[in-house]
C-alpha positions, 0 to 999 in steps of 0.5 A: 235041637237041629230043627230048632235052630233050621226053624229059626235060620228058616224065621230070620230068613224069611224077615229077610226077604221081607226087609229088603223086598219092593212094593210089588207084590210078589207070587211065593208058588213052588213054580216061582222065582223070586230075583234079587239085585244089588244095584252098582250103588247099592240100591236093590231090587226084589222081583218074579223071574218067574212066572214069567208072566208075572214077570211082566206086569211086574216089568209092566207097573214099575215101567208105567210107574217111571221106573227103569233098571238096565241089566248087564249080564255077566258071565265071569266078572261085569264090565270094567267101567259099570261105575262108570256108566252108573254114573252116566245112567244117573241123570236117566234116573235108570240103575243098572244092576249086574246079571250072572248069566251061569246063576240064571235058569235057561227056562226062566228066559231073563223076563223082567230085565229083557222087558225092563232093558226093552223099555230102556230102549224104547225111550231112548234109542237103540243106540243109547246104551253103546252110546253111553257105555263109551263115554263110560270106557273112556272114563274108566282109562282116564280114571285109571291112568297108572294102571297095567292093562292086558292084553285083552283090553286094550284095542286092535293095534300094532305092538311092534313099530315096523309092521302096523296091520294089527293081524301080522305084526306078530309074524313079522317082528318073529319074522325079524328074529329068525333074519339073522338066527342061527342055531348052536352047534349040537342043537339037536333039531326038533324030533317031537310032536311039540315044538321047543319055544321061548317065552318072554313076558313084556310090560310096553310102558305108555313112555315107550320104555320096554320092561322085560317081565319074564323070559323062559326057554323050554325045549322038547329034547332037554339035550340043547338045555345047555343052549338055554341061556343063550336063546333066552339073551337070543330073545332077551337082546331082540326085546331090547333093541326092538322099538315096541308102540304102547297100547291104546284102550279105548283110543287112550295110549296106556302101557300095558303087558304082552306076550312074545314066543318064538317057536324052535325046529 
């Protein structure tokens, strides 16, 4: 019974492969690797990734027939603006495919993909994809005006009004926080390996308003927990009284998340 089920599944898989295969001949041998990809617009492509000589032959044949595919190799998730980039590539008759790098054997070398990407550079210029990517990023932000962006999605600009340098603004607000800071009576100074701290998660809205999502103080010495509420309120007061600058993404002002951490002695 199990053998019959296995045979039926094998036959089904074979016919599915035939159904979705391209017109190009595929080498089916023990050391061959056949890649299958679906573009963001729903088009499917299948080709020999290995042996490399066959992959290159497949790619050259497609290029000579006017078929171009751009491969964006990703590791966790695709670039946020790939849908926008797909639309920008349509007038050039170029399909965009996301290829998961973690799924690709490094010995296969991505021969087909590399040859295709090189062909696009040769035909349209070395900066062709990068220039379209910049436009795609801009279009993405315009298409998502109400999104709360992560810190990593934003441009490297200062979020603290009193310090314009991106590399220095975090140290600047920490210094300002401690300008009139005094430890309460009976506070036990640091004698542990790690620092006590207060962490806060905030949203800086594009209209300039600041929203506190979460504040939490953690002391390494639990005897200091009696001061937890006081430390929470001090950080909350500092955030509310400071002026925070909305972030930018692709040069456009956006709402974004930001974390603030203050360490104590």
